[in-house]
Each structure stands twice: as structure tokens, then as C-alpha cells.
Z-matrix of the N, CA and C atoms (Angstrom, degrees):
N
C 1 1.436
C 2 1.647 1 106.71
N 3 1.218 2 112.99 1 142.55
C 4 1.490 3 119.69 2 -171.63
C 5 1.516 4 106.31 3 -77.21
N 6 1.223 5 121.83 4 -39.60
C 7 1.496 6 121.44 5 -175.88
C 8 1.587 7 109.32 6 -166.79
N 9 1.338 8 110.28 7 170.16
C 10 1.457 9 118.24 8 179.94
C 11 1.539 10 116.12 9 -51.24
N 12 1.332 11 118.64 10 -34.06
C 13 1.488 12 118.28 11 -174.96
C 14 1.604 13 106.40 12 -99.66
N 15 1.339 14 120.46 13 4.35
C 16 1.428 15 121.76 14 -178.68
C 17 1.572 16 110.93 15 -59.77
N 18 1.365 17 115.29 16 -37.14
C 19 1.475 18 115.91 17 179.39
C 20 1.500 19 114.69 18 -70.81
N 21 1.318 20 114.66 19 -32.62
C 22 1.485 21 118.06 20 176.53
C 23 1.512 22 107.41 21 -73.50
N 24 1.191 23 123.29 22 -45.33
C 25 1.511 24 125.86 23 -177.32
C 26 1.544 25 106.51 24 -60.53
N 27 1.387 26 114.15 25 -45.03
C 28 1.494 27 118.34 26 -176.12
C 29 1.621 28 109.98 27 -64.92
N 30 1.268 29 115.33 28 -36.67
C 31 1.568 30 120.84 29 -176.57
C 32 1.569 31 104.39 30 -75.40
N 33 1.340 32 121.10 31 -38.27
C 34 1.465 33 124.24 32 176.96
C 35 1.509 34 113.41 33 -64.81
N 36 1.337 35 112.98 34 -40.60
C 37 1.561 36 113.82 35 -176.83
C 38 1.563 37 105.59 36 -74.86
N 39 1.300 38 120.85 37 -34.84
C 40 1.518 39 119.48 38 179.74
C 41 1.509 40 110.76 39 -68.15
N 42 1.311 41 114.60 40 -38.60
C 43 1.511 42 120.47 41 179.32
C 44 1.543 43 108.86 42 -63.73
N 45 1.334 44 114.60 43 -47.81
C 46 1.526 45 118.99 44 -178.81
C 47 1.538 46 105.69 45 -59.40
N 48 1.341 47 118.87 46 -46.71
C 49 1.543 48 118.88 47 -177.49
C 50 1.507 49 107.84 48 -60.92
N 51 1.391 50 123.37 49 -46.30
C 52 1.445 51 121.86 50 -171.38
C 53 1.529 52 107.74 51 -69.82
N 54 1.405 53 117.61 52 -37.34
C 55 1.377 54 118.56 53 178.46
C 56 1.527 55 114.34 54 -59.29
N 57 1.304 56 116.47 55 -27.17
C 58 1.402 57 121.67 56 177.84
C 59 1.568 58 113.30 57 -94.86
N 60 1.349 59 115.24 58 12.76
C 61 1.431 60 120.99 59 178.77
C 62 1.521 61 117.21 60 46.59
N 63 1.402 62 108.12 61 51.79
C 64 1.462 63 115.89 62 -179.92
C 65 1.516 64 109.79 63 -123.99
N 66 1.321 65 117.16 64 149.31
C 67 1.452 66 120.04 65 175.47
C 68 1.540 67 105.03 66 -88.67
N 69 1.290 68 120.05 67 175.99
C 70 1.430 69 121.75 68 -177.51
C 71 1.509 70 116.14 69 -61.46
N 72 1.404 71 111.41 70 -35.81
C 73 1.424 72 120.53 71 180.00
C 74 1.565 73 112.78 72 -64.34
N 75 1.356 74 113.19 73 -43.57
C 76 1.521 75 121.21 74 -175.23
C 77 1.512 76 105.14 75 -70.33
N 78 1.394 77 115.17 76 -46.44
C 79 1.497 78 119.59 77 176.70
C 80 1.524 79 115.84 78 -52.83
N 81 1.349 80 109.80 79 -43.85
C 82 1.516 81 119.14 80 175.42
C 83 1.552 82 113.60 81 -59.26
N 84 1.371 83 109.76 82 -47.87
C 85 1.451 84 115.02 83 -178.94
C 86 1.597 85 115.12 84 -57.73
N 87 1.360 86 112.51 85 -36.61
C 88 1.414 87 114.36 86 174.21
C 89 1.514 88 119.69 87 -67.38
N 90 1.339 89 111.84 88 -20.34
C 91 1.501 90 121.99 89 179.22
C 92 1.520 91 113.42 90 -101.52
N 93 1.327 92 112.10 91 -6.91
C 94 1.503 93 117.31 92 -175.16
C 95 1.542 94 112.33 93 67.66
N 96 1.377 95 116.82 94 36.56
C 97 1.503 96 122.73 95 179.44
C 98 1.503 97 105.22 96 -129.36
N 99 1.295 98 116.12 97 160.00
C 100 1.474 99 124.93 98 -179.24
C 101 1.529 100 105.40 99 -75.29
N 102 1.468 101 109.92 100 160.85
C 103 1.502 102 119.09 101 173.26
C 104 1.458 103 108.72 102 -66.75
N 105 1.407 104 119.84 103 -30.27
C 106 1.489 105 118.40 104 172.64
C 107 1.547 106 114.21 105 -64.10
N 108 1.221 107 118.70 106 -33.53
C 109 1.460 108 123.23 107 -179.51
C 110 1.655 109 107.18 108 -66.95
N 111 1.315 110 111.96 109 -46.45
C 112 1.463 111 117.15 110 177.19
C 113 1.529 112 107.86 111 -60.11
N 114 1.272 113 116.90 112 -45.20
C 115 1.419 114 115.83 113 179.61
C 116 1.566 115 114.87 114 -63.72
N 117 1.209 116 117.86 115 -37.59
C 118 1.450 117 121.79 116 173.22
C 119 1.493 118 112.41 117 -61.36
N 120 1.353 119 116.90 118 -43.04
C 121 1.502 120 122.11 119 176.64
C 122 1.573 121 110.63 120 -59.36
N 123 1.378 122 116.33 121 -47.82
C 124 1.352 123 121.30 122 -173.61
C 125 1.527 124 115.48 123 -75.23
N 126 1.336 125 116.41 124 -20.34
C 127 1.458 126 122.35 125 175.44
C 128 1.516 127 112.06 126 -94.06
N 129 1.439 128 118.83 127 5.98
C 130 1.366 129 119.03 128 177.24
C 131 1.500 130 115.86 129 73.50
N 132 1.314 131 118.18 130 7.18
C 133 1.420 132 124.02 131 -178.68
C 134 1.512 133 120.22 132 -82.99
N 135 1.421 134 106.55 133 -13.28
C 136 1.490 135 119.15 134 179.77
C 137 1.549 136 105.86 135 -155.35
N 138 1.306 137 120.09 136 149.79
C 139 1.493 138 122.91 137 172.03
C 140 1.469 139 111.83 138 -111.45
N 141 1.312 140 120.61 139 143.60
C 142 1.477 141 118.41 140 176.79
C 143 1.583 142 109.85 141 -68.94
N 144 1.309 143 109.14 142 152.59
C 145 1.498 144 114.32 143 178.56
C 146 1.498 145 107.08 144 -72.66
N 147 1.403 146 119.03 145 168.29
C 148 1.397 147 124.61 146 -179.35
C 149 1.494 148 108.96 147 -54.13
N 150 1.345 149 121.02 148 -42.16
C 151 1.438 150 122.22 149 -178.98
C 152 1.480 151 111.58 150 -60.80
N 153 1.296 152 119.55 151 -36.72
C 154 1.492 153 125.23 152 -178.47
C 155 1.566 154 108.97 153 -77.14
N 156 1.270 155 122.75 154 -32.47
C 157 1.415 156 124.56 155 175.17
C 158 1.469 157 107.61 156 -62.83
N 159 1.426 158 114.94 157 -48.77
C 160 1.498 159 117.06 158 179.29
C 161 1.575 160 114.56 159 -61.25
N 162 1.373 161 112.27 160 -41.19
C 163 1.462 162 116.01 161 178.53
C 164 1.481 163 110.38 162 -66.11
N 165 1.324 164 125.23 163 -36.77
C 166 1.430 165 123.92 164 -179.32
C 167 1.519 166 108.33 165 -71.81
N 168 1.382 167 115.47 166 -36.85
C 169 1.433 168 113.89 167 177.27
C 170 1.588 169 113.96 168 -65.74
N 171 1.358 170 115.89 169 -42.92
C 172 1.411 171 116.77 170 -176.65
C 173 1.517 172 110.49 171 -73.54
N 174 1.325 173 117.67 172 -36.85
C 175 1.378 174 119.58 173 -176.77
C 176 1.542 175 114.05 174 -68.69
N 177 1.404 176 116.97 175 -34.40
C 178 1.446 177 118.95 176 -175.44
C 179 1.542 178 111.00 177 -113.88
N 180 1.340 179 122.71 178 11.16
C 181 1.370 180 126.42 179 167.24
C 182 1.556 181 112.53 180 69.45
N 183 1.316 182 115.56 181 35.83
C 184 1.538 183 121.37 182 172.17
C 185 1.538 184 102.30 183 -120.19
N 186 1.387 185 109.78 184 162.89
C 187 1.438 186 115.65 185 -178.36
C 188 1.498 187 111.08 186 -87.57
N 189 1.271 188 117.35 187 153.99
C 190 1.444 189 121.14 188 175.35
C 191 1.541 190 113.47 189 -62.70
N 192 1.365 191 112.10 190 -30.47
C 193 1.514 192 117.30 191 177.93
C 194 1.460 193 111.84 192 -67.69
N 195 1.344 194 115.26 193 -36.08
C 196 1.574 195 124.37 194 172.55
C 197 1.542 196 107.57 195 -57.15
N 198 1.321 197 116.21 196 -52.74
C 199 1.453 198 118.98 197 -171.18
C 200 1.559 199 108.14 198 -68.21
N 201 1.293 200 117.69 199 -32.42
C 202 1.470 201 116.45 200 177.39
C 203 1.473 202 113.10 201 -86.06
N 204 1.287 203 122.13 202 1.17
C 205 1.433 204 124.12 203 174.18
C 206 1.570 205 112.87 204 84.25
N 207 1.259 206 116.80 205 17.92
C 208 1.435 207 122.70 206 177.24
C 209 1.564 208 113.05 207 -83.47
N 210 1.156 209 118.22 208 -27.39
C 211 1.493 210 123.45 209 172.77
C 212 1.441 211 114.51 210 -131.95
N 213 1.341 212 122.19 211 169.39
C 214 1.419 213 129.06 212 179.74
C 215 1.499 214 114.09 213 -80.57
N 216 1.270 215 116.88 214 -17.09
C 217 1.496 216 122.92 215 -174.87
C 218 1.498 217 112.36 216 -154.46
């Protein structure tokens, strides 16, 4: 695991993807990353850069604070 918050970030990314009815490949396409990258994020083996956290937040209508585990929504 990359860091303390990696598991929270991983869970929030996966939750966001599933709430949007996307598989990892489709989610990655919307962010211009590979399915492998999405898998690494969701398994807590890697964390997205700040730029990708912002992109996920703006693309899927969630807050960056939510993705980072700082808020509940």
C-alpha cells in the first residue's frame, strides 16, 4: 500500500466508478488512462496524482475531499 489514505482513496474511486455503471476500461477511457492504472488505483497499489484526483472529481461530480477521504460525500 502506498500510504495511509491509499485504501480510502481506492475504495472511493471504485465506488465512484460503480455508481456511474462503468467498468475499469470505460472509467479509464474517460480519464485517458489505462484499465491497468484504474486497477492499481482501486487496489491501493498506486494513488492518482493531484491532477487525476481533480479530473475524477470534475468528471464524475464528486469532491476531491470525498475522494481523499476527508469528507463523507
